Structure formats: C-alpha cells, structure tokens
DOMI-156682 format. One record per residue (C-alpha): x, z, y; residue number from 0; chain; residue in three letters. Coordinates in Angstrom, 2 decimals, padded with zeros to 5 digits. Each point is the difference from the previous one (the first is absolute). Last residue first. Layout:
N
<atom x="X" z="Z" y="Y" n="NUM" chain="A" res="ala"/>
...
***
This chain:
85
<atom x="035.88" z="009.89" y="-003.24" n="84" chain="A" res="ala"/>
<atom x="001.09" z="-003.65" y="-000.87" n="83" chain="A" res="arg"/>
<atom x="-001.39" z="-002.89" y="002.35" n="82" chain="A" res="his"/>
<atom x="-000.05" z="-003.64" y="-001.48" n="81" chain="A" res="ala"/>
<atom x="000.72" z="-002.74" y="002.60" n="80" chain="A" res="val"/>
<atom x="-002.52" z="-003.13" y="-000.46" n="79" chain="A" res="gly"/>
<atom x="-001.61" z="000.88" y="003.49" n="78" chain="A" res="ser"/>
<atom x="-003.21" z="000.41" y="-001.38" n="77" chain="A" res="gln"/>
<atom x="-003.49" z="-000.05" y="001.79" n="76" chain="A" res="val"/>
<atom x="-002.84" z="000.15" y="-002.18" n="75" chain="A" res="thr"/>
<atom x="-003.25" z="-001.85" y="001.25" n="74" chain="A" res="ala"/>
<atom x="-003.03" z="002.42" y="-000.36" n="73" chain="A" res="leu"/>
<atom x="-001.35" z="-000.19" y="003.16" n="72" chain="A" res="asp"/>
<atom x="-002.80" z="002.24" y="-000.24" n="71" chain="A" res="met"/>
<atom x="-001.27" z="000.41" y="003.56" n="70" chain="A" res="gly"/>
<atom x="-003.56" z="-001.20" y="-000.75" n="69" chain="A" res="cys"/>
<atom x="000.24" z="-003.17" y="001.64" n="68" chain="A" res="phe"/>
<atom x="003.36" z="-000.43" y="-001.53" n="67" chain="A" res="lys"/>
<atom x="-001.76" z="000.16" y="-003.58" n="66" chain="A" res="leu"/>
<atom x="-002.22" z="-002.25" y="001.09" n="65" chain="A" res="phe"/>
<atom x="002.66" z="-002.50" y="001.21" n="64" chain="A" res="gln"/>
<atom x="001.64" z="000.35" y="-003.49" n="63" chain="A" res="arg"/>
<atom x="-003.18" z="-000.76" y="-001.79" n="62" chain="A" res="his"/>
<atom x="000.09" z="-003.51" y="001.62" n="61" chain="A" res="his"/>
<atom x="-001.60" z="-002.25" y="002.18" n="60" chain="A" res="arg"/>
<atom x="-001.87" z="002.84" y="001.52" n="59" chain="A" res="phe"/>
<atom x="-003.15" z="-000.92" y="001.74" n="58" chain="A" res="arg"/>
<atom x="-001.68" z="-000.19" y="-003.13" n="57" chain="A" res="arg"/>
<atom x="-000.48" z="003.87" y="-000.16" n="56" chain="A" res="leu"/>
<atom x="-002.49" z="000.24" y="002.53" n="55" chain="A" res="asn"/>
<atom x="-000.93" z="003.15" y="001.53" n="54" chain="A" res="val"/>
<atom x="003.38" z="001.66" y="-000.13" n="53" chain="A" res="ala"/>
<atom x="-000.97" z="003.70" y="000.40" n="52" chain="A" res="glu"/>
<atom x="-003.79" z="-000.11" y="-000.87" n="51" chain="A" res="ala"/>
<atom x="001.41" z="-002.23" y="-003.06" n="50" chain="A" res="leu"/>
<atom x="002.18" z="002.49" y="-001.24" n="49" chain="A" res="val"/>
<atom x="-001.87" z="002.93" y="000.35" n="48" chain="A" res="ala"/>
<atom x="-003.28" z="-001.55" y="-001.55" n="47" chain="A" res="leu"/>
<atom x="002.75" z="-001.05" y="-003.19" n="46" chain="A" res="ala"/>
<atom x="000.99" z="003.61" y="000.11" n="45" chain="A" res="asn"/>
<atom x="-003.62" z="001.59" y="-000.26" n="44" chain="A" res="ile"/>
<atom x="-000.70" z="-002.88" y="-002.63" n="43" chain="A" res="pro"/>
<atom x="002.42" z="000.93" y="-002.42" n="42" chain="A" res="gly"/>
<atom x="003.67" z="-001.48" y="000.44" n="41" chain="A" res="ile"/>
<atom x="001.89" z="001.45" y="-003.14" n="40" chain="A" res="gly"/>
<atom x="000.38" z="-003.48" y="-002.17" n="39" chain="A" res="pro"/>
<atom x="-000.01" z="-002.77" y="002.27" n="38" chain="A" res="ile"/>
<atom x="-003.20" z="-002.13" y="-000.64" n="37" chain="A" res="thr"/>
<atom x="-002.22" z="002.17" y="002.83" n="36" chain="A" res="arg"/>
<atom x="002.37" z="-001.39" y="002.47" n="35" chain="A" res="leu"/>
<atom x="-001.08" z="-003.49" y="-000.86" n="34" chain="A" res="leu"/>
<atom x="-003.82" z="000.84" y="000.01" n="33" chain="A" res="arg"/>
<atom x="000.55" z="001.23" y="003.30" n="32" chain="A" res="tyr"/>
<atom x="001.40" z="-002.52" y="001.19" n="31" chain="A" res="asp"/>
<atom x="-002.47" z="-002.61" y="-001.07" n="30" chain="A" res="pro"/>
<atom x="-002.86" z="002.12" y="001.93" n="29" chain="A" res="asn"/>
<atom x="-003.07" z="-000.83" y="-002.20" n="28" chain="A" res="asp"/>
<atom x="000.20" z="003.74" y="-001.25" n="27" chain="A" res="thr"/>
<atom x="000.47" z="001.82" y="003.07" n="26" chain="A" res="leu"/>
<atom x="-003.32" z="001.50" y="001.50" n="25" chain="A" res="leu"/>
<atom x="-001.26" z="001.42" y="-003.68" n="24" chain="A" res="glu"/>
<atom x="003.42" z="000.94" y="-001.29" n="23" chain="A" res="val"/>
<atom x="001.11" z="001.74" y="003.27" n="22" chain="A" res="ala"/>
<atom x="-003.03" z="001.66" y="000.14" n="21" chain="A" res="arg"/>
<atom x="000.20" z="001.13" y="-003.63" n="20" chain="A" res="ala"/>
<atom x="003.38" z="001.32" y="000.86" n="19" chain="A" res="glu"/>
<atom x="-000.84" z="001.84" y="003.02" n="18" chain="A" res="ile"/>
<atom x="-003.30" z="001.87" y="-001.93" n="17" chain="A" res="val"/>
<atom x="002.59" z="000.85" y="-003.01" n="16" chain="A" res="asn"/>
<atom x="002.60" z="001.54" y="003.04" n="15" chain="A" res="arg"/>
<atom x="-002.72" z="002.12" y="001.43" n="14" chain="A" res="gln"/>
<atom x="-000.99" z="001.42" y="-003.54" n="13" chain="A" res="gln"/>
<atom x="003.45" z="000.72" y="-000.73" n="12" chain="A" res="ile"/>
<atom x="000.34" z="001.56" y="003.14" n="11" chain="A" res="leu"/>
<atom x="-003.03" z="002.05" y="-000.47" n="10" chain="A" res="his"/>
<atom x="001.15" z="001.38" y="-003.39" n="9" chain="A" res="arg"/>
<atom x="003.24" z="000.94" y="001.59" n="8" chain="A" res="gly"/>
<atom x="-001.94" z="002.00" y="002.33" n="7" chain="A" res="gln"/>
<atom x="-002.25" z="001.56" y="-002.43" n="6" chain="A" res="ala"/>
<atom x="003.38" z="000.78" y="-002.20" n="5" chain="A" res="leu"/>
<atom x="001.75" z="001.61" y="003.13" n="4" chain="A" res="val"/>
<atom x="-003.32" z="002.09" y="000.61" n="3" chain="A" res="leu"/>
<atom x="-000.10" z="001.03" y="-003.35" n="2" chain="A" res="arg"/>
<atom x="003.40" z="001.04" y="-000.25" n="1" chain="A" res="phe"/>
<atom x="-000.65" z="002.06" y="003.02" n="0" chain="A" res="met"/>
***
C-alpha cells in the first residue's frame, strides 16, 4: 500500500512539473504573469490560476478592486467601541 501511495505521489509531482513548465513556456512574455511571479510565494501554477480567473490584471485600477473580485474584501469595519468579554 505504501508503495502505491508513493507512486501516486511521484506521478502527481511529475504532472505538476509538466504544468509548471508549460505555464513558463506559454506565459513568459505576459507582463501580468511576470508581475505575479515577483510576489513571494506565487509560483508558475498560482500565477497561471490567477490569470485564468482574472484574464487581464490591468483592468483593475487598484489592487483592492482585484481583491474584491477575488472575494477578499480586507477592509476592517470598526465601530470604535471596545467590547469586553
């Protein structure tokens, strides 16, 4: 059983490597892809996923618009009143 799981893991790693290589091959000239790749933690597959969803990052005038598009509205709403537990 362990060998089967290990073999499956190795196969998944090979598939990931193929996807990464293809993303680099196809998107190296894309300015949005290059910009995304400058962000720490954003590799070829994550950059590919962002571009697949957003298509063109230049359509967002501000990074907050992109975050809202992604469903991540990071604005903090506070009433100014501290609540004690």
